[in-house]
C-alpha positions in Angstrom: 20.3 -1.1 -26.7 23.2 0.3 -24.7 26.1 1.7 -26.7 29.7 1.2 -25.9 30.0 4.8 -24.7 29.7 5.7 -21.0 26.4 7.4 -20.3 26.8 10.2 -17.8 23.7 12.0 -16.4 24.4 15.5 -15.0 21.7 17.0 -12.8 22.5 20.7 -12.3 20.8 24.1 -12.7 24.1 25.9 -12.2 25.3 27.3 -15.5 29.0 27.5 -14.4 29.0 23.9 -13.3 27.4 22.7 -16.5 29.9 24.7 -18.6 32.8 23.2 -16.7 31.7 19.6 -17.2 31.0 20.3 -20.9 34.5 21.7 -21.2 36.1 18.8 -19.3 34.5 16.1 -21.5 34.8 17.9 -24.7 38.1 16.3 -25.3 37.3 13.0 -23.6 36.3 10.2 -25.9 33.8 7.4 -25.1 31.4 9.5 -23.1 27.8 10.6 -23.7 26.6 13.3 -21.5 23.0 14.3 -20.8 22.2 17.5 -18.8 19.0 18.1 -16.9 18.3 21.0 -14.4 15.4 19.5 -12.4 15.0 16.5 -10.1 11.7 15.6 -11.8 13.4 15.2 -15.2 16.3 13.3 -13.7 14.0 10.8 -12.0 12.0 10.4 -15.3 15.1 9.7 -17.3 16.3 7.2 -14.7 13.0 5.4 -14.9 13.2 5.2 -18.7 16.9 4.5 -19.2 18.0 2.9 -15.9 19.9 0.1 -17.6 21.9 2.6 -19.8 23.1 5.1 -17.2 26.6 4.5 -16.0 27.1 7.3 -13.5 25.2 10.4 -12.2 26.7 13.7 -11.2 24.4 15.8 -9.0 25.0 19.4 -8.2 23.9 21.1 -5.0 22.0 23.5 -7.2 18.8 21.9 -8.7 15.9 24.0 -10.0 12.9 22.2 -8.5 14.0 20.2 -5.4 16.5 19.6 -2.7 19.7 18.1 -4.0 19.8 15.8 -0.9 16.3 14.4 -1.6 17.2 14.0 -5.2 20.3 12.0 -4.3 18.3 9.9 -1.9 15.7 9.0 -4.5 18.2 8.3 -7.2 20.2 6.1 -4.9 17.2 4.0 -4.1 15.9 3.8 -7.7 19.2 2.9 -9.2 21.4 1.7 -6.4 24.0 0.1 -8.7 24.7 3.5 -10.5 27.4 5.5 -8.7 26.3 9.0 -7.7 28.8 11.8 -7.4 27.8 14.9 -5.5 29.2 18.4 -6.4 29.4 21.2 -3.9 31.5 24.1 -2.6 34.6 23.1 -0.7 33.4 24.8 2.5 30.1 22.8 2.7 31.3 20.2 5.2 27.9 19.5 6.7 26.4 19.1 3.2 29.0 16.6 2.2 28.2 14.4 5.3 24.5 14.5 4.6 24.8 13.8 0.9 27.0 10.8 1.5 24.5 9.4 4.0 21.8 10.0 1.3 23.5 7.6 -1.0 26.2 9.4 -2.9 29.4 7.4 -3.4 31.7 10.4 -3.3 31.9 14.1 -3.9 33.7 16.7 -5.9 34.3 20.3 -4.8 33.7 23.3 -7.0 35.1 24.9 -9.0 35.7 21.6 -10.6 39.2 20.4 -11.4 39.7 18.5 -14.7 41.9 15.6 -13.4 39.8 15.2 -10.2 36.6 14.8 -12.2 38.1 12.4 -14.8 39.9 10.2 -12.1 36.8 10.1 -9.8 34.5 9.0 -12.6 36.9 6.4 -13.9 37.6 4.8 -10.5 33.9 4.6 -9.6 33.1 2.9 -13.0 35.9 0.4 -12.4 34.6 -0.5 -8.9 31.1 -0.9 -10.2 32.2 -3.2 -13.0 33.9 -5.4 -10.4 30.8 -5.4 -8.1 28.5 -6.4 -11.0 30.8 -9.1 -12.1 30.8 -10.7 -8.7 27.0 -10.3 -8.2 26.4 -12.1 -11.5 28.0 -15.2 -10.1 25.5 -15.4 -7.3 22.7 -17.9 -7.8 19.7 -16.0 -6.2 17.4 -19.0 -6.3 19.9 -21.0 -4.3 18.7 -19.0 -1.3 15.0 -19.6 -1.8 14.6 -22.8 0.2 15.9 -21.1 3.4 12.9 -18.8 3.4 9.3 -19.7 4.2 6.9 -18.3 1.6 3.2 -18.2 2.6 0.6 -17.3 0.0 -2.9 -16.1 1.1 -5.4 -16.4 -1.7 -9.1 -16.6 -2.3 -10.9 -17.3 -5.6 -13.8 -15.1 -4.4 -13.3 -11.3 -4.0 -14.1 -9.8 -0.6 -13.0 -12.8 1.4 -10.5 -10.8 3.4 -7.1 -11.9 2.1 -5.5 -8.5 2.8 -6.8 -8.3 6.4 -5.5 -11.9 7.1 -2.2 -11.2 5.4 -1.3 -8.1 7.5 -2.5 -9.7 10.7 -0.6 -13.0 10.0 2.5 -11.1 9.2 2.3 -9.0 12.4 1.5 -12.1 14.5 4.5 -14.1 13.1 6.8 -11.1 13.6 5.6 -10.5 17.2 5.7 -14.2 18.3 8.8 -15.5 16.5 11.0 -12.4 15.9 11.6 -13.6 12.4 12.3 -11.2 9.5 9.0 -10.9 7.8 8.2 -9.1 4.5 4.7 -8.6 3.3 4.3 -8.5 -0.5 1.3 -7.4 -2.5 0.8 -10.1 -5.1 -1.3 -7.8 -7.4 0.4 -5.8 -10.1 -1.5 -2.7 -9.2 -4.0 -1.1 -6.8 -3.5 -3.4 -3.9 -4.6 -2.5 -0.4 -1.6 -3.2 1.9 -0.7 0.5 2.4 -4.3 1.3 3.4 -4.6 -1.6 5.7 -1.4 -0.6 7.5 -1.8 3.1 7.3 1.6 3.2 5.6 3.0 6.2 3.8 5.2 4.4 1.3 7.7 6.4 -0.7 8.3 3.5 -3.2 6.3 0.6 -4.6 6.4 -2.3 -7.0 6.4 0.4 -9.8 9.9 1.4 -9.0 11.0 -2.3 -9.4 9.1 -2.8 -12.6 11.0 0.0 -14.2 14.1 -2.2 -14.0 12.4 -5.4 -15.1 14.6 -8.5 -14.6 17.6 -6.2 -14.3 16.7 -5.4 -10.7 19.3 -6.1 -8.1 19.2 -6.7 -4.3 20.1 -3.1 -3.4 17.1 -1.8 -5.3 14.6 -4.4 -3.9 15.7 -3.9 -0.3 15.7 -0.1 -0.8 12.1 0.2 -2.0 10.7 -1.8 1.0 8.8 0.2 3.6 9.1 -0.5 7.3 5.9 -0.8 9.4 5.9 0.0 13.1 5.3 -3.7 13.8 8.7 -4.5 12.4 7.4 -6.1 9.2 8.7 -4.8 5.8 6.2 -4.1 3.1 6.3 -4.1 -0.7 3.1 -2.4 -1.9 1.7 -2.8 -5.4 1.9 -0.1 -8.1 -0.7 2.6 -8.4 -0.5 2.5 -12.2 -3.0 0.3 -13.9 -0.6 -0.6 -16.8 1.8 -2.2 -14.3 -0.5 -5.1 -13.9 0.6 -6.2 -17.3 4.3 -5.5 -16.6 4.4 -7.7 -13.5 5.5 -10.9 -15.3 6.1 -14.3 -13.7 9.8 -13.9 -14.5 10.0 -10.6 -12.6 8.1 -12.0 -9.7 10.2 -15.1 -9.4 13.4 -13.0 -9.4 11.9 -10.6 -6.9 11.0 -13.4 -4.5 14.5 -14.9 -4.9 16.1 -11.6 -3.8 13.7 -11.1 -0.9 14.4 -14.6 0.3 18.1 -13.7 0.9 17.2 -11.1 3.5 14.0 -12.4 5.2 12.9 -15.5 7.1 9.3 -15.3 5.9 7.6 -13.9 2.8 3.8 -13.5 3.0 2.1 -12.8 -0.3 -1.4 -11.3 -0.4 -2.4 -12.9 -3.7 -5.9 -11.5 -3.5 -8.7 -12.9 -5.7 -7.7 -11.6 -9.2 -5.7 -14.3 -10.9 -3.0 -12.6 -12.9 0.0 -14.1 -14.8 2.3 -13.9 -11.8 -0.2 -15.5 -9.4 1.1 -18.9 -10.5 4.5 -18.0 -9.1 3.0 -17.1 -5.8 1.3 -20.5 -5.7 4.2 -22.6 -6.9 6.9 -21.0 -4.8 4.8 -21.1 -1.6 5.5 -23.7 1.0 2.1 -23.0 2.5 -1.0 -21.7 0.7 -3.9 -20.5 2.9 -7.1 -20.7 0.9 -9.6 -18.3 2.3 -13.4 -18.7 2.1 -16.3 -17.1 3.9 -19.3 -19.1 5.1 -21.3 -18.2 2.0 -22.2 -20.5 -0.9 -20.7 -18.4 -3.6 -17.3 -18.3 -1.9 -17.5 -22.0 -1.1 -18.3 -22.9 -4.7 -15.3 -20.9 -5.9 -13.1 -22.8 -3.5 -14.4 -26.1 -4.7 -13.5 -25.1 -8.3 -10.0 -24.0 -7.1 -9.3 -27.3 -5.4 -10.7 -29.3 -8.3 -8.5 -27.5 -10.8 -5.5 -27.8 -8.5 -6.0 -31.5 -8.3 -6.5 -32.0 -12.0 -3.3 -29.9 -12.6 -1.2 -32.2 -10.3 -0.8 -29.4 -7.7 0.3 -30.7 -4.3 -2.8 -30.6 -2.2 -0.8 -30.9 1.0 0.5 -27.4 0.5 -3.1 -25.9 0.8 -4.6 -25.1 4.2 -8.1 -23.7 4.7 -9.1 -20.5 6.5 -12.7 -19.7 7.1 -13.1 -15.9 7.6 -16.2 -14.4 9.2 -17.1 -17.6 11.0 -20.5 -17.3 12.7 -21.9 -14.9 10.1 -25.6 -14.7 10.5 -27.2 -17.2 8.2 -23.8 -18.5 7.1 -22.7 -22.0 6.6 -21.4 -24.1 9.5 -17.7 -25.0 9.8 -18.6 -28.7 9.6 -20.4 -28.2 6.3 -17.6 -26.2 4.8 -15.0 -28.7 5.9 -17.1 -31.6 4.5 -17.8 -29.9 1.2 -14.1 -29.1 0.6 -12.8 -32.4 2.2 -10.4 -30.3 4.2 -9.8 -29.6 7.9 -10.2 -26.0 8.9 -6.8 -24.6 9.9 -8.2 -21.3 11.1 -11.7 -20.0 11.7 -11.7 -16.2 12.1 -14.9 -15.1 13.9 -17.2 -12.6 12.3 -16.4 -9.4 14.1 -17.2 -6.4 11.8 -16.4 -3.8 14.5 -12.9 -5.2 15.2 -12.0 -5.4 11.5 -13.5 -2.0 10.6 -11.6 -0.4 13.5 -8.4 -2.1 12.4 -8.7 -1.1 8.7 -9.8 2.5 9.4 -6.8 3.1 11.6 -4.4 1.0 9.7 -3.5 -1.1 12.8 -3.6 -5.0 12.6 -6.1 -6.2 15.1 -3.5 -8.7 16.6 -1.7 -5.5 17.7 -4.7 -3.2 18.6 -6.8 -6.0 20.2 -4.5 -8.9 21.1 -7.0 -10.4 23.5 -9.8 -10.7 20.9 -10.9 -14.1 19.8 -9.6 -13.5 16.2 -6.2 -12.5 17.5 -5.9 -15.5 19.8 -6.7 -17.8 17.0 -4.2 -16.2 14.7 -1.5 -16.5 17.3 -2.4 -20.2 17.9 -2.0 -20.8 14.2 1.3 -19.0 14.2 2.5 -21.3 17.0 1.4 -24.4 15.0 3.2 -23.5 11.8 6.5 -22.5 13.4 9.2 -23.8 13.6 7.8 -26.6 11.4 8.3 -26.1 7.7 7.2 -27.8 4.6 9.2 -28.0 1.4 7.5 -26.6 -1.7 6.9 -29.3 -4.2 7.2 -28.0 -7.8 6.5 -29.6 -11.1 5.3 -28.9 -14.6 1.6 -29.9 -13.9 1.4 -27.1 -11.2 2.2 -24.5 -13.8 -1.0 -25.2 -15.6 -3.1 -24.3 -12.5 -3.4 -20.6 -13.1 -4.6 -20.8 -16.7 -7.1 -23.6 -16.1 -8.4 -21.9 -12.9 -8.9 -18.6 -14.7 -10.9 -20.2 -17.4 -13.2 -21.9 -15.0 -13.7 -18.8 -12.9 -14.5 -16.7 -15.9 -17.0 -19.2 -17.1 -18.6 -19.5 -13.7 -18.7 -15.9 -12.4 -20.8 -15.4 -9.3 
């Protein structure tokens, strides 16, 4: 639990700077100082104690990394914590760069006692005012303004990731809307691979903050794809699958909804605790099947469980992936078995999909004239600008648990 004292993290490998700060705060009450000399240690502490740190002082001398890169990463991971850069008075170019990297202000060395104390005090006061105002904002009030589309399949290998990235790219290209693509899995998702995206941050950086996340952090960890869509990849740590709670996911979606027109969630096929949020909050759910009996049977179970749980069937639309697969089921048979019209049939084109995935380029971009691309664009034109309101209720919240039990008991 956070104490009443102000927690100051000092990142510096300069002995003189460390000695000066220790001397300045030796007579100041109400402060707890922690000193580290490496960027690695600073980032580790921020991850473990992000809710306790009040202000960070970063020297231009750090043992293991560039101070500019350290400031940039700290500013993204803890955007609500003021960062003060420390450097020589003559380093004008450095000051400009470090402010652009995310520092709130700077102090020149050798440090002056009143300057340090006044600067830290003023920044803390400003941050207190900012947090007070932000606490008054009802994040969920923004949610209905944003379209949330969840792509899910109760059978693995149905192609939810491929469809998610291509649908996101198609919506962005045809409508110009602000689109963010979210990996609905807690860990080891495939969005970065499918988009050939080198992401500096991921869901892991948000999970370190839990429900204490704020808008600056969430927006800061998103990666921009060349198509114009923003991406939130899943964590690469297995333990984060358990840390990704429904409460965290709901708040995350609420924040993303303030800054985007469309949120597309790749919910995959592994039903985790937060998957219920992806289904309940969605205004449209695209249920993906392939023309195979095992996949069709899983979809039948999904729809039956949804109906028994009181989940609004009108939110669910059917996508048949790999239509025309040799020996596969006909569209008419799939539609009849599920008692649903097929909203989109993506033709079986292994060459197109393999080329797209291996190069990390959505096929609607690399091959816009392909049949698959044309059908996706047609679907995009149908669903916009029309919107459906998400219908929520207690019965829907039982969907995930009941579905998981059925799928575990009927594994293919």
